[in-house]
N, CA, C and O of each residue as an XYZ file, in Angstrom:
328
protein
N      41.227    163.594    -55.509
C      40.420    164.322    -55.397
C      40.887    165.392    -56.664
O      42.063    165.713    -56.836
N      39.893    165.823    -57.413
C      40.138    166.605    -58.261
C      40.628    168.162    -58.003
O      40.343    168.850    -57.023
N      41.481    168.557    -59.197
C      41.965    170.034    -58.691
C      40.779    170.823    -59.051
O      39.876    170.495    -59.822
N      40.946    172.188    -58.211
C      39.666    173.106    -58.498
C      40.117    173.643    -59.808
O      41.305    173.711    -60.124
N      38.796    174.150    -60.812
C      39.237    174.728    -61.870
C      39.168    176.443    -61.548
O      38.252    177.066    -61.012
N      40.323    176.889    -62.015
C      40.345    178.306    -61.836
C      39.651    179.141    -63.072
O      39.965    179.000    -64.254
N      38.805    179.897    -62.650
C      38.239    180.912    -63.599
C      38.827    181.922    -64.049
O      39.334    182.761    -63.304
N      38.853    182.002    -65.479
C      39.718    183.211    -65.753
C      39.286    184.381    -65.732
O      38.098    184.620    -65.952
N      40.111    185.254    -65.484
C      39.736    186.731    -65.297
C      39.008    187.609    -66.118
O      38.323    188.579    -65.793
N      39.291    187.056    -67.417
C      39.010    187.825    -68.659
C      38.304    186.972    -69.579
O      38.834    185.871    -69.731
N      37.151    187.206    -70.297
C      36.910    186.532    -71.308
C      37.770    186.272    -72.533
O      38.395    187.269    -72.894
N      37.959    185.160    -73.271
C      38.543    185.263    -74.483
C      38.955    186.269    -75.241
O      38.180    187.217    -75.377
N      39.846    186.290    -75.697
C      40.268    187.115    -77.035
C      39.384    186.899    -78.171
O      39.311    185.759    -78.632
N      38.593    187.994    -78.766
C      37.939    187.782    -80.002
C      38.976    188.032    -81.236
O      39.400    189.168    -81.448
N      39.285    187.144    -81.877
C      40.369    187.218    -82.814
C      39.932    188.423    -84.121
O      40.683    189.117    -84.807
N      38.766    188.347    -84.118
C      38.295    189.521    -85.338
C      38.395    190.611    -84.809
O      39.047    191.407    -85.485
N      37.944    191.064    -83.687
C      37.856    192.317    -82.873
C      39.618    192.792    -83.034
O      40.068    193.783    -83.610
N      40.313    191.778    -82.358
C      41.774    192.146    -82.053
C      42.361    192.431    -83.609
O      43.034    193.459    -83.672
N      42.243    191.826    -84.639
C      42.446    192.160    -85.911
C      42.068    193.530    -86.252
O      42.939    194.336    -86.579
N      40.804    193.859    -86.199
C      40.158    195.302    -86.479
C      40.843    196.409    -85.654
O      41.351    197.415    -86.149
N      40.800    196.106    -84.309
C      41.830    197.377    -83.679
C      43.248    197.489    -83.795
O      43.898    198.483    -83.470
N      43.723    196.379    -84.295
C      45.240    196.142    -84.376
C      45.398    197.117    -85.857
O      46.248    198.005    -85.931
N      44.531    196.825    -86.890
C      44.931    197.556    -88.057
C      44.506    198.801    -88.284
O      44.941    199.509    -89.193
N      43.464    199.199    -87.311
C      42.743    200.520    -87.049
C      44.190    201.241    -86.667
O      44.776    202.078    -87.354
N      44.568    200.752    -85.522
C      45.803    201.463    -84.889
C      46.840    201.746    -85.701
O      47.276    202.897    -85.735
N      47.450    200.633    -86.559
C      48.687    200.705    -87.214
C      48.326    201.627    -88.418
O      49.266    202.237    -88.926
N      47.148    201.792    -88.907
C      46.798    202.744    -90.011
C      46.540    203.974    -89.609
O      46.291    204.769    -90.515
N      46.519    204.430    -88.382
C      46.231    205.405    -87.661
C      44.904    206.063    -88.039
O      44.906    207.277    -88.242
N      43.809    205.387    -88.147
C      42.425    205.788    -88.249
C      41.744    205.708    -87.297
O      41.926    204.805    -86.480
N      40.782    206.629    -87.150
C      39.685    206.872    -85.980
C      38.324    206.135    -86.426
O      38.065    205.841    -87.593
N      37.662    205.932    -85.541
C      36.201    205.427    -85.860
C      35.413    206.529    -87.117
O      34.829    206.257    -88.165
N      35.657    207.569    -86.579
C      35.191    208.498    -87.810
C      35.631    208.409    -89.057
O      34.890    208.575    -90.026
N      37.094    208.093    -89.157
C      37.464    207.885    -90.665
C      36.899    206.615    -91.310
O      36.620    206.513    -92.504
N      36.788    205.829    -90.549
C      36.436    204.520    -90.992
C      34.720    204.389    -91.287
O      34.217    203.587    -92.074
N      33.946    205.426    -90.413
C      32.842    205.476    -90.571
C      32.554    206.154    -92.133
O      31.790    205.721    -92.996
N      33.459    207.399    -92.185
C      33.266    208.059    -93.063
C      33.228    207.393    -94.207
O      32.396    207.704    -95.059
N      34.142    206.348    -94.413
C      34.280    205.674    -95.806
C      33.001    204.790    -96.064
O      32.669    204.504    -97.214
N      32.230    204.330    -94.865
C      31.078    203.424    -94.835
C      29.819    204.365    -94.929
O      28.743    203.770    -94.990
N      29.786    205.610    -94.949
C      28.780    206.495    -95.066
C      28.048    206.451    -93.745
O      26.823    206.551    -93.816
N      28.604    206.315    -92.538
C      27.811    206.472    -91.373
C      28.800    207.197    -90.580
O      29.937    207.465    -90.968
N      28.252    207.524    -89.342
C      28.742    208.702    -88.418
C      29.998    207.894    -87.591
O      29.894    206.707    -87.282
N      30.872    208.494    -87.365
C      32.143    208.428    -86.033
C      31.125    207.800    -84.806
O      31.413    206.726    -84.277
N      30.168    208.406    -84.490
C      29.486    207.956    -83.355
C      28.843    206.670    -83.340
O      28.813    205.950    -82.342
N      28.279    206.357    -84.561
C      27.676    204.904    -84.991
C      28.731    204.038    -84.578
O      28.556    203.117    -83.780
N      29.937    204.348    -85.165
C      30.989    203.345    -85.557
C      31.578    202.922    -83.871
O      31.874    201.807    -83.442
N      31.602    204.074    -83.259
C      32.174    203.943    -81.591
C      30.812    203.044    -80.990
O      31.133    202.104    -80.262
N      29.558    203.209    -81.186
C      28.433    202.453    -80.495
C      28.949    200.983    -80.924
O      29.335    200.154    -80.100
N      28.909    200.778    -82.253
C      29.283    199.210    -82.520
C      30.312    198.843    -81.980
O      30.251    197.709    -81.503
N      31.399    199.461    -81.853
C      32.602    198.984    -81.442
C      32.570    198.585    -79.913
O      33.590    198.070    -79.454
N      31.604    198.760    -79.181
C      31.443    198.255    -77.975
C      31.140    196.736    -77.836
O      31.262    196.040    -76.828
N      30.609    196.292    -79.389
C      29.912    194.778    -79.227
C      31.015    194.109    -80.311
O      31.576    194.572    -81.304
N      31.057    192.782    -79.633
C      31.942    191.672    -80.739
C      31.176    191.974    -82.026
O      29.975    192.172    -82.210
N      32.647    191.944    -83.214
C      32.080    192.192    -84.650
C      30.958    191.116    -85.061
O      30.155    191.506    -85.910
N      30.798    189.775    -84.552
C      29.723    189.203    -84.876
C      28.471    189.474    -84.607
O      27.523    188.900    -85.144
N      28.363    190.541    -83.593
C      26.977    191.191    -83.606
C      26.478    192.436    -83.990
O      25.470    193.038    -83.621
N      27.546    192.787    -84.975
C      27.911    194.232    -85.997
C      26.537    193.736    -87.000
O      26.170    192.561    -87.022
N      25.934    194.703    -87.720
C      25.094    194.620    -88.852
C      26.113    194.029    -90.043
O      27.170    194.609    -90.296
N      25.707    192.863    -90.723
C      26.790    192.495    -91.665
C      27.433    193.450    -92.813
O      28.525    193.206    -93.326
N      26.787    194.343    -93.086
C      27.373    195.453    -93.890
C      28.195    196.170    -93.289
O      29.251    196.399    -93.879
N      27.971    196.782    -91.862
C      28.938    197.311    -91.322
C      30.180    196.547    -91.041
O      31.266    197.001    -91.402
N      30.064    195.187    -90.293
C      31.306    194.559    -90.408
C      32.151    194.115    -91.530
O      33.379    194.068    -91.457
N      31.441    193.779    -92.607
C      31.956    193.871    -94.027
C      32.833    194.937    -94.486
O      33.974    194.772    -94.917
N      32.236    196.007    -94.366
C      32.758    197.516    -94.673
C      33.779    197.681    -93.887
O      34.821    198.083    -94.406
N      33.747    197.449    -92.620
C      34.963    197.947    -91.754
C      36.008    196.892    -92.130
O      37.140    197.370    -92.212
N      35.915    195.514    -92.392
C      37.006    194.910    -92.681
C      37.607    195.180    -94.177
O      38.782    194.976    -94.482
N      36.603    195.670    -95.049
C      37.194    195.790    -96.605
C      38.026    197.133    -96.462
O      38.981    197.257    -97.229
N      37.722    198.303    -95.423
C      38.388    199.430    -95.223
C      39.638    199.257    -94.833
O      40.489    200.068    -95.201
N      39.960    198.225    -94.058
C      41.131    197.886    -93.125
C      41.998    196.676    -94.078
O      43.111    196.270    -93.742
N      41.363    196.259    -95.150
C      41.907    195.486    -95.783
C      42.315    193.858    -95.050
O      43.332    193.165    -95.018
N      41.032    193.741    -94.562
C      40.897    192.263    -93.453
C      39.951    191.484    -94.341
O      38.839    191.784    -94.774
N      40.694    190.405    -94.494
C      39.329    189.271    -95.129
C      39.404    188.182    -94.044
O      40.462    187.767    -93.570
N      38.052    187.721    -93.666
C      37.493    187.403    -92.666
C      37.015    185.944    -93.461
O      36.433    186.102    -94.534
N      37.226    184.600    -93.001
C      36.549    183.465    -93.682
C      35.871    182.709    -92.480
O      36.327    182.665    -91.337
N      34.622    182.076    -92.952
C      33.779    181.503    -91.926
C      34.014    180.131    -91.982
O      33.926    179.748    -93.148
N      34.263    179.281    -91.243
C      34.535    177.906    -91.463
C      33.617    176.958    -90.455
O      33.476    177.292    -89.279
N      33.022    175.798    -90.967
C      32.062    175.144    -90.092
C      32.866    173.568    -90.123
O      33.175    172.979    -91.159
N      33.102    173.081    -88.755
C      33.613    171.733    -88.385
C      32.267    170.937    -87.837
O      31.386    171.373    -87.096
N      32.396    169.606    -88.453
C      31.539    168.609    -87.586
C      32.164    168.059    -86.645
O      33.171    167.433    -86.977
N      31.791    168.098    -85.157
C      32.528    167.605    -84.235
C      31.550    166.172    -84.046
O      32.051    165.479    -83.160
N      30.828    165.807    -84.383
C      30.024    164.344    -83.857
C      30.996    163.314    -83.956
O      30.874    162.359    -83.189
N      31.932    163.334    -84.759
C      32.616    161.921    -85.053
C      33.702    161.958    -83.900
O      34.500    161.026    -83.813
N      33.744    163.013    -83.020
C      35.230    163.051    -82.065
C      34.890    162.459    -80.847
O      35.736    162.342    -79.960
């Protein structure tokens, strides 16, 4: 008999969001502070923060990472041979 799969209570942690939130907290910045650096409102930044960073407009995501000193790299892996 196979063991029953336990469904996780929460979705997996988004590492980019985790880094953004941690750096924002450690630098004691608000979304308004970050938005000011990007030329957008704090309200708009708070709106985007509800979504995964992959869903943000590219210029917003890159700008937030730049302001916070975070470098994000994208990698591609071919899993067909596995």
